[in-house]
N, C-alpha and C positions, 0 to 999 in steps of 0.2 A: 651632178656636173660632176662626175665621174664616168655617168652614163656619157659625155659627150668627150670625155679625151680617151673611151672606152675605143665608140666607133673613131675618131677619129686619129687614131694607133690603128688602129686595127686599116684603117683606110692608105696606110702608110704618110700622115702626113702629120709635121714635128705635131705641135700641141704645147701649150706652160699654158698655167694656173699662174691668171694677176693677184693679189693680193691691194688693196686703199680703203683707197674711202668712195663713198659716192653719197650725191643731194638725192636721199629717200624723203619718204613718206614725213619720217618725224625732219625735216631739213626745215634751220630757216633763217634765212637771206640774213647775214651781217655771222653769225654761229662761224669761230676759228674750226671748224670741223677740222684738218688737220691736226693738232691739238691735241683731240679725242684718240680712242681703241678706235682702229683701224672697227672697221663695218662692213667692206664687200671682197666680193671675188669674181674675175670674170676671166674671159681668157683670151689665147694670144691662140690662132695655127697659120699656121706656114704654107701657101699658098703662091704655086708660082709663081717664084722668087720674095713674096711678098709678105713681112708681115699682114691677120689682119685680125683684127677685134671683136669679141664677142663677148652679148650677156645675155648668156640664154636661161640667166635666173629674169629676168628684168622680157626679154622679147615671146615668154613665154606665159607674165603671168603679171593682176597687177592686186595693190590694195584700191579698194576702190571709195576708202575714210581713213581719215587721220590713224583709228584703230589697228591694231598691229595684229590682230587678232585670225584667226582660221577663218570666219564666214564670212570678210571683209576680201578676201583674193577671191577676187577673177580669175581665170585661168581663161586667156585669148592672144591669140599668137599679133605678133607684132614686129619685124621684117627687118624694120630700123635701126635690131640690136643685134642683123648677123651681118658683119664685112661692115663695119660702120664706121665715114669716116671720122679714122681719128682728132681729124681739126671740131667737129662738134660731143664727141665723144669726152673735148675734154673738157664739153660746161658738166657733166655732170658725173667723170666719175675720177680721178686723181691716184693714182697710180702711190705703190710710197716709194717704186725704184722709178726714176725719171724715164730710164730709159723705156719703158713700156709706155711710154708718153702717143710711141711712135708718130713723134712730132716732130718739123726739121729745127726746128727752135722750143726747146726744150720750157711751158709752164710754170712762176715759180705756185703758192704752195696758196701766197696773198693774192696771185689773182684767180687761179684755180675760187677759190673763199668771193674772191669780187665782182663774180660771173652770176648772173641771171640768176636763177631757179627756167629751164629752158626744160622741153619733154623731147617726145620726140614728134610728136605733132608738127612742134616748130619749123621746125623741119623740113620733113615730110609734104605740108604746106607751104615749102620753099620762101621761109619764110629767113633773116637771114639780119646779123645786126647792122648799119649804114661803121666805120671806122670810126675806136671810140668809144664808141656809145655804146660799147658793151654794158655793162658796169652797173650789176644790182643791187646792191646799196649806195646810197648819195651820205655823203657825213654833213653834217652842219655844224659852226662851232656856239657853242648853245648860247641862248637868246634870235641869234641869226635866223634870220628863213633862209629856207631851203627850194630852189623850184627846179624841178624836172622836166626832160621833154624826151620820152623814148621814140626813137623814128629807124620804123624797117619798110627793108625793103620789103614784098608783096609782090613778086614775077616781078611785073612792068609800071607797076601801082607804089607814090609812095606815102604814107600809112603813121602820122605822129598820131598820135596820145597823149 
């Protein structure tokens, strides 16, 4: 990340490091991740009059299994994490300082934790959630049956599971 900061600085671009929480390989839906210690950092760079989000960690590598060890690290470029739409990055990244969400209406920690776990391929394949259908956890009272149907728009087709 220091290399990225150096590059932007030498290009005359303002760049900041953002600290917060990310739903990485060890994340489990329903876990109150924002009550745990900060676990990630990424950047914002000021380009053409706007702040843009960049996660060079996630944009250049990923873990191929749940074990966070060097043998599971795969280096692969994913341009989704460079100049990412803040509305999309908000599903996996929550800055400690809400200002760096770069959203017109900042989300709460509860909203972030309720979002389903989706990664870049969800958005790069032109999928998105129907309004009010972006919940990753369904809460049911003890002894009650809970049914949940997830509907997505995939380009022009609707798929329900």
